[in-house]
C-alpha positions as CSV (number, residue, x, y, z in Angstrom):
1,M,-11.6,-2.7,-37.9
2,T,-10.1,-0.5,-35.1
3,Q,-6.3,-0.3,-35.2
4,Q,-4.6,-1.9,-32.3
5,H,-1.8,0.0,-31.0
6,K,1.2,-1.6,-29.3
7,R,1.5,-1.2,-25.5
8,R,4.1,1.3,-24.2
9,A,7.3,0.7,-22.2
10,V,6.3,2.9,-19.5
11,N,8.6,3.3,-16.4
12,G,7.7,5.3,-13.1
13,I,5.4,5.5,-10.2
14,L,2.0,7.1,-10.4
15,L,0.4,8.1,-7.1
16,L,-3.3,7.4,-7.7
17,D,-6.2,8.7,-5.6
18,K,-8.2,5.5,-5.7
19,P,-11.8,6.1,-6.0
20,L,-14.6,4.1,-4.1
21,E,-16.3,1.0,-5.6
22,F,-13.1,-0.1,-7.6
23,T,-11.1,-3.2,-6.6
24,S,-7.4,-2.5,-6.4
25,N,-6.9,-4.7,-9.5
26,G,-9.7,-3.3,-11.4
27,I,-8.4,0.3,-11.0
28,L,-4.8,-0.9,-11.8
29,Q,-6.0,-2.4,-15.1
30,K,-7.9,0.8,-15.9
31,V,-5.0,3.1,-15.4
32,R,-2.8,0.7,-17.2
33,W,-5.0,1.1,-20.2
34,L,-5.1,5.0,-19.8
35,Y,-1.4,5.0,-20.0
36,Q,-1.2,2.1,-22.6
37,A,1.5,0.5,-20.5
38,Q,2.8,-2.9,-21.0
39,K,3.4,-3.8,-17.4
40,A,2.0,-2.4,-14.1
41,G,1.4,-3.4,-10.5
42,H,0.0,-1.8,-7.5
43,T,1.5,-1.7,-4.0
44,G,-0.9,-2.8,-1.3
45,A,-4.4,-3.4,-2.1
46,L,-7.4,-1.3,-1.0
47,D,-10.8,-2.7,-0.6
48,P,-13.7,-1.4,-2.8
49,L,-15.1,0.5,0.1
50,A,-11.6,2.3,0.7
51,S,-10.2,5.1,-1.1
52,G,-7.1,7.1,-1.2
53,L,-3.4,6.7,-2.0
54,L,-2.6,3.7,-4.1
55,P,0.9,3.8,-5.7
56,I,0.9,2.2,-9.2
57,C,4.3,1.1,-10.4
58,F,4.9,0.9,-14.2
59,G,7.5,-1.1,-15.9
60,E,10.9,-1.3,-14.2
61,A,9.4,0.3,-11.1
62,T,7.7,-2.9,-10.4
63,K,11.0,-4.4,-9.4
64,F,10.8,-2.2,-6.3
65,S,7.2,-2.3,-5.4
66,Q,8.1,-4.7,-2.4
67,F,9.5,-1.7,-0.6
68,L,6.3,0.1,-0.6
69,L,4.3,-3.2,0.3
70,D,6.7,-3.4,3.4
71,T,6.4,0.2,4.5
72,D,4.3,2.0,7.0
73,K,1.0,3.6,6.2
74,T,-1.5,6.1,7.4
75,Y,-5.4,6.1,7.2
76,Q,-8.3,8.2,8.0
77,V,-10.9,5.8,9.2
78,S,-14.5,6.2,10.4
79,A,-16.2,3.7,12.8
80,R,-19.8,2.9,13.8
81,F,-20.4,1.5,17.1
82,G,-23.0,-0.9,18.4
83,I,-23.0,-3.0,15.2
84,R,-20.6,-5.8,14.5
85,T,-20.3,-7.3,11.0
86,D,-18.6,-10.5,9.6
87,T,-16.2,-8.5,7.4
88,S,-15.6,-5.7,9.9
89,D,-16.8,-3.3,7.3
90,A,-20.0,-2.0,5.8
91,A,-20.1,-4.6,3.1
92,G,-20.6,-7.3,5.6
93,E,-23.5,-9.1,7.1
94,V,-24.5,-7.9,10.6
95,V,-23.6,-10.6,13.3
96,S,-24.6,-8.6,16.5
97,T,-26.2,-5.4,17.6
98,R,-25.6,-4.1,21.1
99,P,-26.3,-0.9,23.0
100,V,-23.4,1.7,23.3
101,A,-22.7,2.8,26.7
102,F,-19.1,4.2,26.6
103,N,-18.1,7.8,27.1
104,L,-15.3,9.8,25.6
105,Q,-12.8,8.9,28.6
106,Q,-13.6,5.3,28.3
107,L,-13.0,5.3,24.4
108,E,-9.6,7.1,24.8
109,Q,-8.7,4.4,27.6
110,A,-9.6,1.6,25.3
111,M,-7.7,3.0,22.4
112,Q,-4.5,3.0,24.5
113,A,-4.4,-0.6,24.6
114,F,-4.1,-0.6,20.7
115,R,-1.0,1.7,20.5
116,G,2.6,0.6,20.1
117,D,3.7,-2.9,19.4
118,I,0.8,-5.3,19.7
119,L,-0.4,-8.8,18.3
120,Q,-3.2,-8.8,15.9
121,V,-5.2,-11.8,14.6
122,P,-5.9,-11.3,10.9
123,T,-9.6,-11.1,9.9
124,M,-10.9,-14.2,7.9
125,F,-11.9,-11.6,5.1
126,S,-8.2,-11.1,4.0
127,A,-6.0,-12.4,1.3
128,L,-3.7,-14.2,3.7
129,K,-3.4,-18.0,2.6
130,Y,-4.2,-21.1,4.6
131,Q,-3.4,-24.4,2.8
132,G,-2.9,-22.4,-0.6
133,Q,-6.2,-20.7,-0.5
134,P,-6.9,-17.1,0.7
135,L,-8.7,-16.8,3.8
136,Y,-11.6,-14.9,2.3
137,K,-12.6,-18.0,0.2
138,Y,-13.1,-19.8,3.3
139,A,-14.9,-17.1,5.0
140,R,-17.4,-16.9,2.2
141,Q,-18.2,-20.5,2.6
142,G,-18.7,-19.9,6.4
143,I,-15.6,-21.7,7.3
144,T,-13.3,-20.5,10.0
145,V,-9.7,-21.5,10.0
146,P,-6.8,-21.1,12.6
147,R,-4.8,-17.9,12.3
148,E,-1.8,-17.0,14.2
149,A,-1.6,-13.6,16.0
150,R,0.9,-11.4,14.1
151,P,3.2,-8.6,15.5
152,I,2.2,-5.2,14.3
153,S,3.0,-1.5,15.3
154,I,0.5,1.1,15.8
155,F,2.6,4.4,15.7
156,R,-0.4,6.7,16.0
157,F,-4.1,6.0,16.8
158,E,-5.8,9.4,17.4
159,L,-9.4,10.2,17.9
160,L,-10.4,13.1,15.6
161,A,-14.2,13.2,16.5
162,L,-16.8,11.4,18.4
163,R,-20.4,11.8,17.4
164,Q,-23.2,10.4,19.6
165,S,-26.9,10.6,19.4
166,S,-30.0,8.6,20.4
167,E,-29.7,6.7,17.3
168,Q,-26.0,6.0,16.5
169,T,-22.6,6.5,17.6
170,D,-19.7,7.1,15.1
171,A,-16.1,8.3,15.5
172,D,-13.3,9.4,13.2
173,F,-9.6,8.3,13.8
174,I,-6.1,8.6,12.2
175,V,-4.2,5.4,12.3
176,H,-0.4,5.3,11.4
177,C,0.6,1.7,11.4
178,S,3.2,-0.8,10.2
179,K,2.8,-3.3,7.2
180,G,0.4,-6.1,7.8
181,T,-2.1,-4.0,9.9
182,Y,-5.7,-4.7,9.2
183,I,-7.8,-1.5,10.0
184,R,-11.0,-3.3,9.9
185,T,-9.7,-5.8,12.6
186,L,-8.4,-2.9,14.7
187,I,-11.7,-1.3,14.7
188,D,-13.5,-4.6,15.4
189,D,-11.2,-5.4,18.2
190,L,-11.8,-1.8,19.7
191,G,-15.6,-2.3,19.5
192,E,-15.2,-5.6,21.4
193,A,-13.0,-4.0,23.9
194,L,-15.8,-1.4,24.6
195,G,-18.4,-4.1,24.7
196,C,-20.5,-3.0,21.9
197,G,-19.1,-3.9,18.7
198,A,-17.9,-1.7,15.7
199,Y,-17.2,-1.7,12.0
200,V,-15.4,0.4,9.5
201,S,-18.0,2.7,7.8
202,A,-15.3,4.6,5.7
203,L,-11.5,4.3,5.0
204,H,-9.2,6.7,3.2
205,R,-5.4,6.1,2.9
206,T,-3.4,9.3,3.2
207,Q,0.3,8.1,3.3
208,V,2.3,5.2,2.0
209,G,5.9,5.3,3.1
210,P,7.5,8.5,1.6
211,F,4.4,9.4,-0.4
212,Q,1.6,11.7,1.0
213,A,-2.0,12.4,-0.1
214,E,-1.0,16.0,-1.6
215,A,0.6,14.3,-4.4
216,M,-2.1,12.1,-5.4
217,Q,-3.5,12.2,-8.8
218,P,-7.5,11.8,-9.3
219,L,-8.9,9.4,-11.8
220,P,-10.9,12.1,-13.6
221,K,-7.9,14.1,-14.2
222,L,-6.0,10.9,-15.7
223,E,-9.1,10.2,-17.9
224,A,-9.3,13.8,-19.2
225,L,-5.5,13.8,-20.1
226,A,-5.8,10.4,-21.6
227,E,-8.4,11.2,-24.3
228,P,-6.1,13.4,-26.4
229,C,-3.0,11.2,-25.6
230,H,-4.8,8.2,-27.2
231,Q,-5.7,10.1,-30.3
232,S,-2.3,11.8,-30.9
233,R,-0.2,8.8,-29.4
234,D,1.7,11.6,-27.5
235,F,1.5,10.5,-23.9
236,S,3.8,13.3,-22.5
237,A,0.9,15.0,-20.5
238,L,0.4,11.6,-18.5
239,D,4.0,10.7,-18.2
240,Q,4.9,14.0,-16.6
241,L,2.7,12.8,-13.5
242,L,5.1,9.8,-12.9
243,L,7.7,9.8,-10.3
244,P,11.2,8.5,-11.0
245,L,12.0,4.8,-10.4
246,D,13.7,5.5,-7.2
247,A,11.2,7.6,-5.6
248,A,10.2,4.7,-3.3
249,L,13.6,4.0,-2.1
250,H,14.7,7.4,-0.5
251,G,14.8,5.8,2.9
252,L,17.8,3.6,1.6
253,E,21.4,4.6,1.7
254,A,22.8,5.8,-1.7
255,L,26.1,4.5,-3.2
256,E,27.8,6.0,-6.1
257,L,29.9,3.3,-8.1
258,T,32.7,3.7,-10.3
259,A,32.6,2.7,-13.9
260,D,34.4,-0.7,-13.1
261,Q,32.1,-1.4,-10.2
262,Q,29.0,-0.5,-12.4
263,R,30.2,-3.0,-15.0
264,R,30.8,-5.7,-12.5
265,I,27.3,-5.2,-10.9
266,A,25.7,-5.1,-14.3
267,H,27.0,-8.6,-15.0
268,G,25.8,-10.0,-11.7
269,Q,29.3,-9.8,-10.1
270,S,30.1,-8.6,-6.6
271,F,33.1,-6.5,-5.4
272,A,34.9,-5.9,-2.3
273,C,33.1,-3.2,0.1
274,S,34.6,-2.3,3.6
275,Q,31.4,-0.5,4.7
276,A,29.0,-1.9,7.3
277,D,26.5,-4.6,6.0
278,A,23.2,-3.3,4.7
279,E,20.3,-5.4,3.4
280,A,19.6,-2.8,0.6
281,V,21.4,0.1,-0.9
282,R,20.5,2.5,-3.9
283,L,23.1,2.3,-6.6
284,Y,24.0,5.1,-8.9
285,S,26.5,5.8,-11.5
286,A,28.8,8.8,-11.6
287,E,26.4,10.7,-13.5
288,Q,23.8,9.9,-10.8
289,Q,21.8,7.5,-13.2
290,F,19.9,5.2,-10.9
291,L,21.1,1.6,-11.5
292,G,19.1,-0.4,-9.1
293,I,19.6,-1.8,-5.7
294,G,22.4,-3.9,-4.0
295,K,23.2,-5.5,-0.7
296,R,26.4,-5.3,1.5
297,E,27.4,-8.3,3.4
298,Q,30.5,-10.0,4.6
299,G,32.8,-7.3,3.1
300,E,31.3,-7.5,-0.5
301,L,28.5,-5.5,-2.3
302,K,26.3,-7.9,-4.4
303,P,23.6,-6.9,-6.9
304,R,20.0,-7.4,-5.7
305,R,17.7,-6.0,-8.1
306,L,18.9,-4.0,-11.1
307,L,17.4,-2.1,-14.0
308,S,17.2,-4.0,-17.3
309,T,19.1,-1.3,-19.1
310,N,22.2,-1.9,-17.2
311,K,22.6,-5.4,-18.8
312,N,23.8,-3.6,-22.0
313,L,27.0,-2.3,-20.2
């Protein structure tokens, strides 16, 4: 019988270059197994047909994953015009085919309407819930339910290339957007604005909050490192790829606590703080050890989410 090893208490953030064909949860479970980690979670799903930056939080880092879910993101996206699908990507069923008659100037003009602060109606093929069920479950049954338009921000919508032939029209874009933006819906809406339809033919995420594509780790590299780690039970080669717990929080103000303040916070108590209110601040000890996050309101600093190691203080 094969010996069963206990999973490890791994803490940190891995910037994974998610390959195609994997669901976000599927690749999460694979990477968790490679690291033999007790606990892990991803920060913003990518469809199986999408690749690119997928931060994976291990252990204590999962406490701060919401900050990555809520942050802005950047994508490289390819679109095919003249065809509309029910999922707005290559995996869907074709629902209409129309001739493409726009030129470069008309495309640029249509894109302008999708820059800045706009309202977007989420696709039916999304994980948003209606009466307790994700929308995609209704969509797979052919049911369309009401969806409210949601405010989003498109900080950058840039055309990289337009390829037109007698047979097909494709384009490549860069999209830098706020949380909650559906790239498939953006491209579908652009296609409708041009009167021909469009769907996403390729999608690659290159930025999530403070993290950039240059720091991503490819799956083959992780697999190659994991094999000797599993044999020796020495995971230092894999662990060296992890970013620290506070790496996702660099946009927040940092606050150094005294020993007494640190003890109070560790026991769930607040203390007087004269600085301006802030929904979240990074907390550190005098030795620059990351303690977690707190919030300032009404003249007090209160604990919001702390590392478990602080409970022993």
